[in-house]
C-alpha positions as CSV (number, residue, x, y, z in Angstrom):
1,M,-9.8,-201.4,-74.3
2,E,-6.6,-203.4,-73.9
3,E,-3.3,-201.6,-73.9
4,L,-1.3,-201.7,-77.2
5,Y,2.1,-203.4,-77.3
6,P,4.9,-203.8,-79.9
7,F,3.5,-206.0,-82.6
8,K,5.3,-208.7,-84.6
9,F,3.8,-209.7,-87.9
10,K,4.1,-212.9,-89.9
11,S,6.1,-212.3,-93.0
12,I,4.4,-212.8,-96.4
13,Y,6.8,-214.3,-98.9
14,K,6.6,-213.7,-102.7
15,E,8.3,-216.0,-105.1
16,K,9.9,-214.1,-108.0
17,I,11.9,-215.3,-111.0
18,W,14.6,-212.9,-109.9
19,G,14.5,-214.0,-106.3
20,N,17.4,-215.6,-104.4
21,Q,18.2,-217.0,-101.0
22,K,19.6,-214.0,-99.1
23,L,16.3,-213.5,-97.2
24,R,17.1,-216.9,-95.7
25,S,20.9,-216.7,-95.4
26,V,21.2,-213.0,-94.3
27,L,17.9,-212.4,-92.5
28,N,17.3,-216.0,-91.3
29,K,13.9,-216.1,-92.8
30,P,12.4,-219.7,-92.8
31,I,12.5,-220.0,-96.6
32,P,12.9,-223.4,-98.2
33,A,16.3,-223.8,-100.1
34,D,14.5,-224.6,-103.3
35,K,12.4,-221.4,-103.4
36,K,13.4,-218.2,-105.2
37,I,11.8,-215.7,-102.8
38,G,12.3,-212.1,-104.0
39,E,10.2,-210.3,-101.5
40,S,9.3,-210.6,-97.8
41,W,6.4,-208.3,-97.0
42,E,6.8,-207.4,-93.3
43,I,3.8,-205.0,-92.9
44,S,1.0,-204.9,-95.5
45,S,-2.5,-203.8,-95.8
46,V,-2.8,-204.8,-99.5
47,Q,-6.0,-206.7,-99.9
48,G,-5.4,-210.4,-100.1
49,N,-2.0,-209.9,-98.4
50,L,-3.0,-208.4,-95.0
51,S,-0.3,-208.7,-92.3
52,V,-1.3,-210.9,-89.3
53,V,0.0,-210.3,-85.8
54,S,2.2,-213.2,-84.5
55,N,2.6,-212.3,-80.9
56,G,0.7,-211.4,-77.8
57,Y,-3.0,-211.4,-77.1
58,L,-3.8,-210.0,-80.5
59,A,-2.1,-212.8,-82.4
60,G,-4.1,-213.9,-85.4
61,N,-5.7,-210.5,-86.0
62,N,-4.8,-208.7,-89.2
63,L,-3.7,-205.1,-89.7
64,Q,-7.0,-204.0,-91.0
65,E,-8.8,-205.4,-87.9
66,L,-6.3,-203.6,-85.6
67,I,-7.0,-200.3,-87.3
68,E,-10.8,-200.8,-87.1
69,V,-10.6,-201.2,-83.4
70,Y,-7.7,-199.0,-82.3
71,M,-7.9,-196.3,-85.1
72,G,-5.8,-193.3,-84.3
73,D,-4.3,-194.9,-81.2
74,L,-2.5,-197.3,-83.5
75,V,-1.5,-195.1,-86.4
76,G,-1.9,-191.6,-85.1
77,E,-4.9,-189.3,-85.4
78,K,-3.6,-187.4,-88.4
79,I,-2.8,-190.6,-90.3
80,F,-6.2,-192.1,-89.4
81,K,-8.0,-189.0,-90.5
82,K,-6.3,-189.0,-93.8
83,F,-6.3,-192.7,-94.7
84,G,-9.0,-194.2,-92.5
85,E,-8.7,-198.0,-92.2
86,E,-6.1,-198.2,-95.0
87,F,-2.6,-198.5,-93.6
88,P,-0.5,-196.2,-95.9
89,L,2.7,-198.2,-96.0
90,L,4.0,-201.4,-97.5
91,I,7.2,-202.5,-95.8
92,K,9.2,-205.3,-97.4
93,F,12.6,-206.7,-98.0
94,I,13.7,-207.4,-101.6
95,D,16.3,-209.9,-102.7
96,A,16.9,-209.3,-106.4
97,S,19.6,-211.5,-108.1
98,D,18.7,-210.2,-111.6
99,V,17.5,-207.0,-113.3
100,L,14.0,-206.0,-112.3
101,S,11.4,-204.5,-114.7
102,I,11.2,-200.8,-115.2
103,Q,8.3,-199.4,-113.2
104,V,6.4,-196.1,-113.5
105,H,4.2,-195.0,-110.6
106,A,1.3,-192.6,-111.0
107,D,1.1,-189.6,-108.7
108,D,-2.0,-189.1,-106.5
109,D,-4.0,-187.2,-109.1
110,L,-3.6,-189.7,-111.9
111,A,-4.0,-192.7,-109.6
112,G,-7.2,-191.2,-108.2
113,K,-8.6,-190.7,-111.7
114,R,-7.6,-194.1,-113.1
115,H,-7.8,-196.4,-110.1
116,N,-9.6,-194.6,-107.3
117,A,-6.4,-194.9,-105.3
118,S,-3.4,-192.9,-104.0
119,G,-0.2,-192.6,-106.0
120,K,2.8,-194.6,-105.1
121,T,6.0,-193.1,-103.7
122,E,8.9,-195.2,-102.6
123,M,11.8,-195.0,-100.2
124,W,14.6,-197.6,-100.4
125,Y,17.2,-198.4,-97.8
126,V,19.9,-200.8,-99.2
127,I,21.1,-203.2,-96.6
128,E,23.5,-205.1,-98.7
129,A,24.5,-205.1,-102.4
130,D,26.7,-207.5,-104.3
131,E,29.7,-206.2,-106.3
132,G,28.5,-204.7,-109.6
133,S,25.0,-204.1,-108.3
134,K,23.3,-200.9,-109.3
135,L,20.0,-199.1,-108.5
136,I,18.2,-197.4,-111.4
137,S,16.1,-194.5,-110.6
138,G,14.8,-191.9,-113.0
139,F,16.4,-190.6,-116.2
140,N,20.0,-189.5,-116.7
141,Q,18.9,-186.5,-118.8
142,E,15.9,-184.2,-119.2
143,M,13.2,-186.3,-120.8
144,D,10.3,-185.6,-123.1
145,K,7.7,-187.9,-124.5
146,D,9.2,-188.1,-128.0
147,T,12.7,-189.0,-126.8
148,Y,11.3,-191.6,-124.4
149,L,9.1,-193.2,-127.1
150,K,12.1,-193.3,-129.5
151,H,14.2,-195.2,-127.0
152,L,11.3,-197.5,-126.2
153,K,10.7,-198.3,-129.9
154,N,14.5,-198.9,-130.4
155,N,14.8,-201.1,-127.3
156,T,17.4,-198.7,-125.9
157,L,15.8,-197.5,-122.6
158,P,18.8,-198.5,-120.5
159,E,20.8,-195.8,-122.3
160,I,18.6,-193.0,-120.8
161,L,18.1,-194.3,-117.3
162,N,20.0,-193.0,-114.2
163,S,22.1,-195.6,-112.6
164,E,23.5,-195.4,-109.0
165,K,26.3,-197.8,-108.1
């Protein structure tokens, strides 16, 4: 088997209504000036959006193909044993020039029951933020179903969300 080397992957661009041009102007991504690209997926094993190697003798192979061949040598034995041929991370850059939708992610138990999948956890690293930007994560108070539904019905959810500036 050939020796592994540091891979570079082709970016997968996602046009979004809230996208902007910072992926082009700050990260030098080859994005047309007339496109509102909100996400640049750097490493993905999401079906239909598999990352493809752009360098070396494995150029043209996608991430799933690499894991099929190199298994634990690529991702580590512990990770391969747990996830098999599914790469457990989605790594992307986000350029949001407007408010994003509120998202709720299921834990492993609920995602397994409803979608036969793992839950979703997220980690964010903010590289740059414009003046006045904020990151909204969780609630700003203890929350129960009735309080949440009341704010949802009254269209006042932003009042109970935690905002980091």
